[in-house]
C-alpha positions as CSV (number, residue, x, y, z in Angstrom):
1,M,74.4,141.9,79.1
2,N,74.5,141.0,75.4
3,E,76.4,138.9,72.9
4,F,78.8,141.7,71.9
5,R,80.0,142.0,75.5
6,F,80.9,138.3,75.5
7,I,82.7,138.5,72.2
8,G,84.7,141.3,73.8
9,A,85.5,139.1,76.8
10,A,86.6,136.3,74.5
11,A,88.9,138.7,72.8
12,R,90.5,139.8,76.1
13,N,90.8,136.3,77.5
14,V,92.0,134.5,74.4
15,F,93.4,136.9,71.9
16,M,95.3,139.5,73.9
17,P,97.9,137.1,75.3
18,M,98.5,135.8,71.7
19,A,98.8,139.4,70.5
20,K,101.6,140.0,73.0
21,K,103.4,137.0,71.6
22,V,103.1,138.3,68.0
23,L,104.3,141.7,68.9
24,T,107.4,140.4,70.5
25,R,108.2,138.8,67.2
26,R,107.8,142.1,65.4
27,N,104.8,141.1,63.5
28,I,102.1,143.8,63.3
29,L,98.8,143.1,65.1
30,H,96.2,145.8,65.3
31,Y,93.1,145.6,67.3
32,G,90.3,148.2,66.8
33,G,86.6,148.5,66.3
34,G,86.2,144.7,66.5
35,F,88.4,144.1,63.5
36,T,91.9,142.4,63.4
37,L,94.5,143.1,60.8
38,I,97.7,141.0,60.6
39,A,100.5,142.2,58.4
40,G,102.4,140.0,55.9
41,G,101.8,136.7,54.1
42,L,102.0,134.8,57.4
43,I,98.3,135.1,57.9
44,T,97.6,132.8,54.9
45,V,100.1,130.2,56.1
46,Q,98.7,130.2,59.6
47,A,95.1,130.2,58.4
48,F,95.7,127.0,56.3
49,R,97.7,125.4,59.1
50,T,95.0,125.9,61.7
51,G,92.1,125.2,59.4
52,V,90.4,128.6,59.6
53,W,88.0,127.6,56.9
54,E,87.6,123.9,57.9
55,T,85.7,124.1,61.2
56,G,84.1,120.7,61.8
57,T,85.0,119.3,58.4
58,G,87.4,116.6,57.2
59,P,87.9,112.9,58.0
60,A,88.2,113.6,61.8
61,Y,84.6,114.6,61.8
62,K,83.2,112.0,59.4
63,P,81.8,109.8,62.3
64,W,79.3,112.5,63.1
65,L,77.9,112.3,59.5
66,D,77.9,108.5,58.8
67,W,76.9,107.3,62.2
68,N,73.7,105.7,61.0
69,T,74.5,104.9,57.4
70,D,75.5,101.3,58.1
71,R,72.8,99.0,56.7
72,S,74.4,95.7,57.6
73,K,72.8,93.3,60.0
74,T,75.7,93.5,62.5
75,L,75.8,95.4,65.7
76,M,78.3,98.0,64.4
77,P,75.6,100.7,64.3
78,M,75.7,100.6,68.1
79,V,79.4,101.2,68.1
80,R,79.1,104.0,65.6
81,A,76.6,105.7,68.0
82,G,78.6,104.9,71.1
83,I,81.8,106.7,69.9
84,L,79.8,110.0,69.6
85,A,79.1,110.0,73.4
86,S,80.2,112.7,75.8
87,N,83.6,111.8,77.4
88,N,86.3,113.3,79.6
89,H,88.5,115.7,77.7
90,N,87.6,114.0,74.5
91,T,90.1,111.2,75.3
92,Q,87.7,108.6,73.9
93,P,88.8,105.9,76.3
94,W,87.0,103.0,74.8
95,R,87.5,99.8,72.8
96,F,84.8,97.4,71.6
97,A,84.6,93.7,70.8
98,V,81.7,93.0,68.6
99,R,80.1,89.6,68.5
100,R,77.0,88.3,66.7
101,R,74.6,89.1,69.5
102,S,76.7,91.0,72.0
103,I,79.2,93.8,72.4
104,L,82.0,93.9,75.0
105,L,82.9,97.5,76.1
106,Y,86.4,98.0,77.5
107,A,88.0,100.9,79.3
108,D,91.1,101.8,77.4
109,T,93.4,102.8,80.3
110,T,96.2,103.7,78.0
111,R,94.1,106.8,77.3
112,A,93.6,107.6,81.0
113,L,94.8,110.9,82.5
114,S,97.0,110.1,85.4
115,K,96.9,113.6,87.0
116,Y,93.7,114.9,85.6
117,D,91.6,111.8,86.5
118,P,94.0,109.7,88.7
119,F,91.3,107.2,89.8
120,M,89.7,107.0,86.4
121,R,86.3,108.0,87.8
122,E,85.5,110.3,84.8
123,L,86.8,107.7,82.4
124,W,84.2,105.2,83.7
125,I,81.5,107.9,83.7
126,S,82.4,108.4,80.0
127,L,81.8,104.7,79.3
128,G,78.3,105.0,80.8
129,C,77.7,107.7,78.2
130,V,78.7,105.3,75.5
131,I,76.4,102.6,76.8
132,E,73.4,105.0,76.8
133,N,74.0,105.8,73.1
134,M,74.4,102.1,72.4
135,D,71.2,101.2,74.3
136,I,69.1,103.8,72.4
137,T,70.5,102.7,69.1
138,A,70.0,99.0,69.8
139,R,66.2,99.7,70.3
140,A,66.1,101.7,67.0
141,Q,67.8,98.8,65.2
142,G,65.1,96.3,66.5
143,F,66.9,94.8,69.5
144,T,66.2,94.6,73.2
145,P,69.4,95.2,75.1
146,T,70.4,93.7,78.5
147,L,73.5,94.9,80.3
148,Q,76.0,93.5,82.7
149,Y,78.2,96.0,84.4
150,A,81.7,95.4,85.8
151,Q,81.8,95.2,89.6
152,G,84.5,96.5,92.0
153,R,86.1,99.8,92.8
154,L,88.3,102.2,91.0
155,P,91.0,102.5,89.9
156,A,90.6,99.6,87.5
157,R,93.3,97.1,87.1
158,P,93.8,96.7,83.3
159,G,95.2,93.7,81.5
160,E,98.5,93.6,79.6
161,N,97.0,95.5,76.7
162,G,95.6,98.3,78.9
163,L,92.0,97.2,78.6
164,S,89.6,96.6,81.5
165,L,86.1,95.1,80.8
166,A,83.5,97.7,81.7
167,A,80.2,96.1,80.4
168,K,78.7,93.5,78.2
169,L,75.6,94.4,76.1
170,N,73.6,91.4,74.9
171,V,70.7,91.8,72.5
172,T,67.7,89.9,71.4
173,K,65.5,90.6,68.3
174,S,62.4,92.7,68.9
175,R,60.4,95.4,67.2
176,K,62.1,98.7,66.4
177,R,61.6,101.4,68.9
178,Y,62.7,105.0,68.0
179,L,63.2,107.3,70.9
180,K,63.5,111.1,70.4
181,R,67.0,110.9,71.9
182,Y,68.1,108.6,69.0
183,A,67.6,111.3,66.4
184,V,69.8,113.9,68.2
185,I,72.8,111.6,68.9
186,P,74.9,113.3,66.1
187,S,73.7,116.8,67.2
188,R,74.8,116.6,70.8
189,R,77.5,119.1,71.7
190,T,79.3,120.5,74.7
191,N,78.8,124.2,74.6
192,R,81.6,126.2,76.3
193,G,80.4,129.6,75.1
194,P,78.4,132.3,76.8
195,Y,74.8,131.5,77.7
196,K,71.9,134.0,77.6
197,E,70.6,135.7,80.8
198,R,67.3,133.8,80.6
199,R,66.2,131.4,83.3
200,V,65.6,127.8,82.3
201,R,62.0,126.9,82.7
202,K,61.4,125.5,86.2
203,S,59.3,122.7,84.8
204,F,62.2,121.6,82.6
205,L,64.7,121.6,85.5
206,E,62.1,119.6,87.5
207,K,61.9,117.1,84.6
208,L,65.7,116.7,84.6
209,T,65.8,116.4,88.4
210,V,63.4,113.4,88.2
211,I,65.7,111.7,85.7
212,G,68.8,112.6,87.8
213,N,67.3,111.0,90.9
214,A,66.0,107.8,89.3
215,D,68.9,105.7,90.5
216,P,68.9,104.9,94.3
217,D,72.7,105.4,94.4
218,I,72.7,108.7,92.6
219,Q,71.1,112.0,93.3
220,M,71.0,115.4,91.5
221,K,70.2,118.9,92.5
222,F,70.1,122.3,90.7
223,Y,71.4,125.5,92.2
224,E,69.9,128.6,90.5
225,S,70.5,131.5,92.9
226,G,71.0,132.4,96.5
227,G,73.7,131.4,99.0
228,Q,74.1,127.8,97.8
229,R,74.5,128.9,94.2
230,Q,77.2,131.3,95.3
231,Q,78.8,128.5,97.3
232,I,79.0,126.1,94.4
233,D,80.3,128.9,92.1
234,N,83.0,129.7,94.6
235,L,83.8,126.0,94.9
236,I,84.2,125.5,91.1
237,L,86.3,128.7,90.8
238,S,88.5,127.8,93.7
239,A,89.2,124.3,92.3
240,T,90.0,125.9,88.9
241,R,92.6,128.0,90.6
242,D,94.0,124.9,92.4
243,M,94.3,123.2,89.0
244,V,96.0,126.2,87.3
245,L,98.6,126.2,90.1
246,D,99.2,122.4,89.6
247,T,101.8,122.4,86.8
248,E,101.5,118.7,86.2
249,M,97.7,118.7,85.8
250,M,97.9,121.6,83.4
251,A,100.7,120.0,81.4
252,E,98.6,116.9,81.0
253,Q,95.6,118.9,80.0
254,R,97.5,120.8,77.4
255,A,99.0,117.7,75.9
256,W,95.6,116.7,74.5
257,L,94.8,120.1,73.1
258,R,94.8,120.0,69.2
259,L,95.7,123.5,68.0
260,N,95.8,123.0,64.2
261,Q,94.2,120.9,61.5
262,D,97.2,118.6,61.1
263,E,97.0,117.6,64.7
264,I,93.3,117.1,64.5
265,E,93.6,114.8,61.6
266,K,96.5,112.9,63.1
267,F,95.0,112.2,66.5
268,R,91.3,112.7,66.0
269,D,90.8,113.3,69.7
270,G,91.2,115.9,72.4
271,P,89.8,119.5,72.7
272,T,90.3,121.9,69.8
273,I,90.0,125.6,69.3
274,D,86.8,125.0,67.5
275,T,85.2,123.6,70.6
276,L,86.1,126.5,73.0
277,G,82.8,128.2,72.5
278,L,83.9,131.3,70.5
279,H,81.9,133.4,68.1
280,K,82.6,132.5,64.5
281,F,84.5,135.8,63.9
282,S,86.5,135.4,67.2
283,L,87.2,131.8,66.3
284,A,88.6,132.7,62.9
285,V,90.9,135.3,64.5
286,A,92.0,132.9,67.2
287,K,93.1,130.4,64.5
288,M,95.1,133.0,62.6
289,L,97.2,133.9,65.7
290,P,100.3,131.9,66.9
291,D,99.8,129.4,69.7
292,P,99.5,131.2,73.0
293,D,102.0,130.8,75.9
294,P,101.0,127.9,78.2
295,D,100.9,129.9,81.4
296,E,98.7,132.5,79.7
297,M,96.4,129.8,78.4
298,D,95.9,128.5,82.0
299,E,95.2,131.9,83.3
300,N,92.7,132.6,80.5
301,W,90.9,129.3,81.4
302,F,90.5,130.6,84.9
303,E,89.1,133.9,83.7
304,T,86.8,132.2,81.3
305,T,85.5,129.9,84.0
306,R,84.7,132.9,86.2
307,N,83.3,135.3,83.6
308,I,81.7,133.0,81.0
309,H,81.1,129.5,82.4
310,L,79.9,130.6,85.8
311,G,79.0,134.2,85.0
312,T,76.4,133.3,82.3
313,S,74.9,130.1,83.6
314,S,71.2,129.9,84.5
315,A,71.8,127.0,86.9
316,I,74.4,124.6,88.1
317,G,73.5,120.9,88.4
318,L,75.3,118.7,90.9
319,F,75.4,114.9,90.9
320,S,76.2,113.1,94.1
321,M,76.9,109.4,94.6
322,R,76.9,107.0,97.5
323,D,80.3,105.7,96.3
324,P,82.1,107.8,93.6
325,Y,84.7,105.0,93.2
326,N,82.3,102.2,92.4
327,K,82.6,101.1,88.8
328,A,79.0,100.3,88.2
329,Q,77.7,103.4,89.9
330,C,80.1,105.5,87.7
331,I,78.7,103.8,84.6
332,R,75.2,104.4,85.7
333,L,75.9,108.1,86.4
334,G,77.3,108.3,82.9
335,R,74.2,106.9,81.4
336,I,72.1,109.5,83.2
337,W,74.3,112.3,82.2
338,Q,74.2,111.3,78.5
339,K,70.4,111.0,78.7
340,I,70.1,114.5,80.2
341,H,72.5,115.8,77.6
342,L,70.4,114.4,74.7
343,I,67.2,115.7,76.2
344,C,68.8,119.1,76.5
345,T,69.8,118.8,72.8
346,I,66.2,118.2,71.9
347,E,65.1,121.3,73.7
348,H,67.9,123.4,72.2
349,M,69.4,123.8,75.7
350,A,73.2,124.1,76.2
351,V,75.2,122.2,78.9
352,Q,78.8,121.9,79.9
353,P,80.5,119.8,82.6
354,L,82.3,121.7,85.3
355,N,84.1,119.0,87.2
356,Q,87.1,120.9,88.6
357,P,86.2,120.3,92.3
358,F,86.0,116.5,91.9
359,K,89.2,116.4,89.9
360,M,90.9,118.2,92.8
361,V,89.4,115.8,95.3
362,D,91.1,112.9,93.5
363,R,94.3,114.9,93.0
364,E,94.5,115.7,96.7
365,L,93.9,112.1,97.5
366,Q,96.5,111.0,95.0
367,R,99.1,113.4,96.5
368,R,98.0,112.7,100.1
369,Q,97.3,116.3,100.6
370,D,94.8,118.0,103.0
371,P,91.4,117.1,101.5
372,R,90.2,120.7,101.4
373,N,88.0,120.3,98.3
374,R,86.3,117.2,99.7
375,R,85.4,119.2,102.8
376,L,84.0,122.1,100.8
377,I,81.8,119.7,98.7
378,A,80.6,118.0,101.9
379,E,79.6,121.3,103.4
380,L,77.6,122.1,100.3
381,I,75.8,118.7,100.1
382,G,75.2,118.6,103.9
383,D,74.8,114.8,104.1
384,E,77.7,112.5,104.8
385,K,76.1,109.6,102.9
386,W,76.5,111.4,99.6
387,H,79.6,112.4,97.8
388,G,79.8,115.0,95.0
389,A,81.0,113.5,91.7
390,F,79.9,115.6,88.6
391,A,78.7,119.1,88.0
392,F,77.4,120.9,84.9
393,R,76.0,124.3,83.9
394,I,72.9,124.7,81.8
395,G,71.3,127.6,79.8
396,R,70.5,128.8,76.4
397,A,73.6,129.5,74.3
398,F,74.3,132.6,72.2
399,Y,75.6,130.4,69.3
400,E,75.9,126.8,68.4
401,A,78.8,124.7,69.5
402,N,81.0,122.8,67.0
403,P,81.6,119.1,67.0
404,S,84.8,117.5,68.4
405,P,87.0,115.1,66.3
406,R,86.4,111.4,66.6
407,R,88.4,108.3,65.8
408,P,86.4,106.1,63.4
409,A,84.6,103.0,64.7
410,S,87.0,100.7,62.8
411,D,89.9,102.0,64.9
412,V,88.4,101.1,68.2
413,V,87.0,97.7,67.5
414,I,89.0,94.6,68.7
415,T,89.1,91.7,66.2
């Protein structure tokens, strides 16, 4: 299996539904020999509208470039690093209150996904990712950080402004300590493209497993092959189908998708076409075509999950927790995930969360439905004391992923 096969799969899964839409409007779209020709001057208009030549550029991406240019003696460098953290659906559900020697991190529940993450578990995991970046940066700035996590269970009860205190980070002056993970904070990406058919080194997976099992309330295991690998693949694919059939979940997911440059600059959040993991040529073509039909987008996501996300992964990692609705445990899981993601970045390894089963567990609980996904996860784990909470794939990518847009630090700081 090679790169060209995956480019062809991307064309089938992403472009062909768009092509059907173009043809019904009597525009001319011709596919052949890997080249796409679109008749008329509409191509230029669409190209500028969607930012064909502006991948990862512009004000929406500036936070990735100036994250460590602040030479002030304030704690703002920690915030600038924090906002580059991995987070659920790029909703960026955070606000910060910066004091002289402390930072208060709040969950911004106005950015929560009521169907996609009804108990805000992934939102709080995202805040743990923020804290890990802040902790690393604090040490590089010459501070020793200490943390206090919010207690209690999810969902969180926000105040009148939609904010819920998640953690307080206090710092004291010390010598500067640069960790390797600090240098790759602006290089971390979620890679949704195809991965190479090369097994990840066993020693590297063992290293990550040690990190994933360092917390007594969290455990992690890799599934590489055999019956259990097939079991978790089937679990993820089945949950993806459940989500596709849930029109409310899909509508909420699509509401955050930014399909053109104007939307990217306006909102500076959410997934974009640039982050779908397409080859550069395929990405340019995708941007030139009209927006696809929502139902076809959902079906394409299912096919991509099966053929690309699961079909090309060397291994699937699974985090389990003693209590997946405990605030502090979710934050600590987020810290571990961010640490693993940064280490993978150092090693030029690609990763991508695949949390469909756990989203469906929460959705079934929200709708008081038969807890089918919870049962399937429990069968896989085989220990009633542990509950699945987060899954991801790992491998070596064919091509680099693009950055996602970010709101500037100044927009998320409370005065």
